[in-house]
C-alpha positions in Angstrom: 13.8 -54.8 73.5 15.1 -53.7 69.9 17.1 -50.3 70.0 17.5 -50.5 73.9 20.9 -49.5 75.0 23.0 -50.6 78.0 25.9 -49.7 80.0 28.1 -51.4 82.6 28.0 -49.7 86.2 31.6 -50.5 87.9 30.3 -49.8 90.9 27.4 -52.2 91.2 29.1 -54.6 88.6 25.9 -54.9 86.7 24.5 -53.5 83.4 21.8 -50.7 83.7 19.5 -49.1 80.7 21.0 -46.1 79.2 19.1 -42.8 79.5 19.8 -40.0 77.1 19.4 -36.3 78.8 16.7 -34.0 77.5 19.5 -31.6 76.3 21.4 -34.4 74.6 18.1 -35.6 73.0 17.4 -32.2 71.7 20.7 -31.9 70.0 20.8 -34.7 68.6 17.1 -34.3 67.3 18.3 -30.9 65.8 21.3 -32.3 64.3 19.2 -34.9 62.7 16.8 -32.3 61.2 19.7 -30.0 60.0 21.4 -32.8 58.1 18.2 -34.3 56.4 17.3 -30.6 55.6 20.6 -30.1 54.1 20.4 -33.3 51.9 17.0 -32.5 51.2 17.9 -29.1 50.0 20.8 -30.2 48.2 18.4 -33.0 46.3 15.9 -30.4 45.2 18.6 -28.1 43.8 20.1 -30.9 41.7 16.8 -32.0 40.6 15.1 -28.7 39.7 18.2 -27.4 38.1 19.4 -30.7 36.1 16.3 -32.6 35.7 13.1 -30.6 36.3 9.8 -31.7 37.6 7.3 -33.3 35.3 5.2 -30.3 35.3 8.2 -28.2 34.4 9.3 -30.4 31.6 5.8 -30.6 30.2 6.0 -26.8 30.2 9.5 -26.5 28.6 8.3 -29.0 25.7 5.0 -26.7 25.5 7.0 -23.4 25.2 9.4 -25.1 22.8 6.1 -25.9 20.7 4.9 -22.6 20.8 8.3 -21.2 19.7 8.1 -23.2 16.7 4.5 -22.3 15.9 5.3 -18.5 16.4 8.2 -18.7 13.9 6.0 -20.6 11.4 3.4 -18.1 11.6 6.4 -15.1 11.3 7.5 -16.7 8.1 4.2 -17.1 6.9 3.5 -13.4 7.6 6.7 -12.6 5.8 5.6 -14.9 2.5 2.3 -12.8 2.7 4.1 -9.4 2.7 6.6 -10.6 0.1 3.4 -11.7 -2.3 1.7 -8.6 -1.5 4.5 -6.2 -2.4 4.7 -8.3 -5.8 1.2 -7.7 -6.5 1.5 -4.2 -5.7 4.4 -3.7 -8.2 2.4 -5.4 -10.8 -0.5 -3.6 -10.0 1.2 -0.1 -10.4 3.7 -1.0 -13.1 1.6 -3.3 -15.2 -2.0 -3.1 -14.7 -2.7 0.4 -14.0 -0.1 1.5 -16.7 -2.1 -0.5 -19.5 -5.4 1.3 -18.4 -4.0 4.6 -18.1 -4.3 5.0 -14.4 -2.3 6.7 -12.1 -0.4 4.3 -9.6 -1.5 4.4 -6.0 0.4 6.3 -3.8 3.1 4.6 -1.4 1.7 6.7 1.7 -1.9 5.1 0.9 -0.4 1.5 0.2 1.5 1.8 3.5 -0.6 3.2 5.9 -1.8 1.1 8.8 -4.1 1.3 11.7 -3.4 4.6 13.8 -3.4 4.9 17.5 -1.7 3.3 20.2 -4.7 2.7 22.2 -5.6 -0.3 19.7 -3.0 -2.3 21.3 -3.6 -1.3 25.0 -5.2 -4.6 25.8 -1.9 -6.2 25.2 0.3 -4.4 27.3 1.4 -5.6 30.8 2.7 -8.9 30.1 5.9 -10.4 29.8 5.8 -10.7 25.9 3.8 -7.9 25.2 6.2 -6.6 22.9 6.1 -9.5 20.7 2.5 -10.1 20.5 1.9 -6.2 19.7 4.5 -6.2 16.8 2.7 -9.3 15.4 -0.5 -7.7 15.7 0.7 -4.4 14.2 2.0 -6.7 11.2 -1.1 -8.4 10.6 -3.1 -5.0 10.8 -0.7 -3.6 8.1 -1.3 -6.6 5.9 -5.2 -6.4 6.2 -4.7 -2.5 5.4 -2.8 -3.1 2.3 -4.9 -5.9 1.4 -8.0 -3.6 1.5 -6.1 -1.2 -0.7 -5.1 -3.8 -3.2 -8.8 -5.0 -3.6 -10.2 -1.4 -4.2 -7.2 -1.2 -6.5 -8.4 -4.4 -8.3 -12.0 -3.5 -8.6 -10.9 -0.3 -10.4 -8.8 -2.0 -12.6 -11.7 -4.5 -13.3 -13.8 -1.6 -14.1 -11.2 0.0 -16.7 -10.6 -3.4 -18.3 -14.4 -3.4 -18.9 -14.3 0.0 -20.6 -11.0 -0.5 -22.3 -12.6 -0.4 -25.8 -14.4 2.8 -24.7 -10.9 4.3 -23.2 -9.1 3.5 -26.4 -11.5 5.1 -28.8 -11.5 8.2 -26.3 -7.6 8.8 -26.0 -6.7 11.6 -28.4 -4.9 9.3 -30.7 -4.5 11.1 -34.2 -3.4 14.6 -35.5 -6.4 17.4 -35.4 -5.4 18.1 -39.2 -4.4 15.9 -42.3 -0.6 16.2 -42.2 0.9 13.6 -44.4 4.2 15.2 -44.9 4.4 16.5 -41.1 5.7 19.8 -42.2 2.3 21.5 -41.2 3.6 21.6 -37.5 5.2 25.3 -37.4 5.5 24.9 -33.5 5.9 22.4 -30.8 5.3 21.7 -27.2 8.0 23.4 -24.8 9.6 26.6 -24.2 9.3 28.7 -27.6 9.9 32.5 -28.6 6.8 34.7 -28.2 6.2 36.2 -31.8 4.8 39.4 -30.1 6.7 39.9 -26.9 10.1 38.0 -28.1 10.4 36.2 -24.8 10.8 32.6 -23.8 7.4 31.2 -22.9 5.9 27.8 -22.4 4.0 26.6 -25.1 1.4 24.1 -23.9 0.6 22.7 -27.1 1.7 22.3 -31.0 0.4 24.7 -33.9 -0.4 23.5 -37.3 0.1 25.9 -40.1 -2.8 25.6 -42.9 -4.8 28.1 -45.0 -8.1 29.3 -43.3 -10.8 26.8 -43.7 -8.6 23.9 -43.6 -10.7 21.2 -41.7 -10.0 20.3 -37.9 -10.9 16.8 -36.9 -11.8 15.1 -33.0 -8.9 13.4 -31.9 -10.8 10.9 -30.0 -14.2 10.2 -28.9 -15.9 12.6 -26.3 -18.2 15.3 -25.5 -17.7 19.0 -26.6 -17.7 20.9 -23.2 -16.7 24.6 -24.9 -17.6 26.5 -28.0 -16.4 30.1 -27.6 -16.1 32.8 -29.8 -13.2 35.5 -29.1 -11.0 38.0 -30.4 -8.4 37.7 -27.3 -5.8 35.0 -26.5 -6.5 31.9 -28.6 -9.5 33.1 -30.3 -12.4 31.2 -31.4 -11.6 28.0 -29.1 -13.1 24.3 -28.9 -12.8 22.0 -26.0 -13.5 18.2 -26.0 -13.7 16.1 -22.9 -12.9 12.4 -23.8 -13.1 11.2 -20.4 -10.6 9.1 -18.6 -8.7 12.3 -17.4 -8.1 13.6 -21.3 -9.3 16.9 -22.5 -8.3 18.4 -26.1 -8.2 22.1 -26.9 -8.3 23.8 -30.3 -7.6 27.3 -30.8 -7.5 30.3 -33.7 -10.7 28.5 -35.4 -12.6 30.1 -37.8 -15.8 28.5 -37.8 -17.7 25.5 -35.8 -19.1 22.4 -36.8 -20.4 21.1 -33.6 -22.3 22.5 -30.7 -21.7 22.6 -26.8 -22.7 19.4 -25.1 -22.8 17.4 -28.6 -20.9 13.7 -28.6 -18.2 13.3 -31.1 -16.3 10.4 -32.5 -12.5 10.2 -33.5 -12.3 11.5 -37.2 -15.4 13.6 -36.9 -14.9 17.2 -38.5 -15.4 19.6 -35.7 -14.4 23.1 -37.1 -12.1 24.6 -39.5 -8.9 26.6 -39.1 -8.9 30.5 -38.6 -6.8 33.4 -37.7 -8.6 34.6 -34.6 -7.4 35.9 -31.5 -3.6 36.4 -30.8 -2.3 35.0 -33.9 0.4 35.8 -36.4 -0.8 33.6 -39.3 -3.7 31.3 -40.0 -3.0 28.0 -38.0 -4.7 25.6 -35.3 -3.3 25.5 -31.7 -3.8 22.2 -30.5 -3.6 21.2 -26.5 -3.7 17.5 -25.0 -4.4 17.6 -20.9 -4.3 14.4 -19.1 -5.8 15.1 -15.2 -5.6 18.8 -15.7 -2.2 18.8 -16.8 -0.9 19.8 -20.5 1.2 17.1 -21.9 3.3 17.0 -25.5 0.4 16.3 -28.2 2.9 14.4 -30.4 3.2 11.7 -28.0 -0.6 10.8 -28.7 -0.2 10.8 -32.6 0.5 7.3 -32.9 -2.5 6.1 -34.9 -1.1 8.3 -37.6 2.6 7.7 -37.5 4.9 5.0 -38.3 8.3 4.5 -36.4 10.1 6.4 -38.8 7.9 9.5 -38.8 7.7 9.4 -34.9 11.4 9.7 -34.9 11.5 12.6 -37.4 8.7 14.4 -35.9 10.7 14.1 -32.5 13.7 15.2 -34.1 11.7 18.4 -35.5 10.2 19.1 -32.3 13.9 19.4 -30.9 14.5 22.2 -33.3 14.1 25.7 -31.8 11.1 27.3 -33.2 8.9 30.6 -32.5 5.3 29.8 -31.4 2.5 31.4 -33.8 0.5 32.7 -30.8 
């Protein structure tokens, strides 16, 4: 029989079948199992560390593909952020400047979605931080796009009203002033003629005889017509819209009524010497969004570049206000 072993018995001078004891059989079986297990373990270690299983190789390829797609997505997000930043820059410094609109504060543009609970369902995973950061970037872009969309809506409305806005801006001098010498006091810190102390003068003073005509410097609506013996005396105010208001003081009489709509160049009053005044003159102010601004910067329809340089030079000289 194949595999059967025989041994020679010297006493009987014959061959006999070799019988292995149970102890030796167990030891041989144990040695075989240990040896086989060791070889199998070495094989598995080598296979998994240097070759990998088909499933692992497939998962590895899939992971590399996902990493590549994430990098592409991240690059696209960065491109979108750069494009959005360029749109915001042009919006604030070109479009909104053209249409006399204030830039949108960076705190509004950069505002994101608040609250950590928004991303709570993304926590607890191996790559949670990566996913949460990407979600935050997407939310921030979405928020900025919403703000930018609203801004473009506003700019579009301003563009439709451009003609109205151009006619409403106070762009001429309120009195005929061909030689530019009628401006006796300018915008800025000036000496008060009564108290002899430096005070901020919010407008310009035009010296002229009583009865000299005063004109509206832009289209608008008369919102104040008031007679007074104090302060700026008889005063008149015009709301031009788009954040502009003009004020006229020390008037003699009025040619318009409160609530009346006026056009640029329309006669609205005459110069007087009412209120706190040292001589007949017109006190004229321009306000933008509630803040007094230098009126001479709005005389562009009346002045050539040379005349504008001259008036800037004259405004730098120390003078005393007339009210």
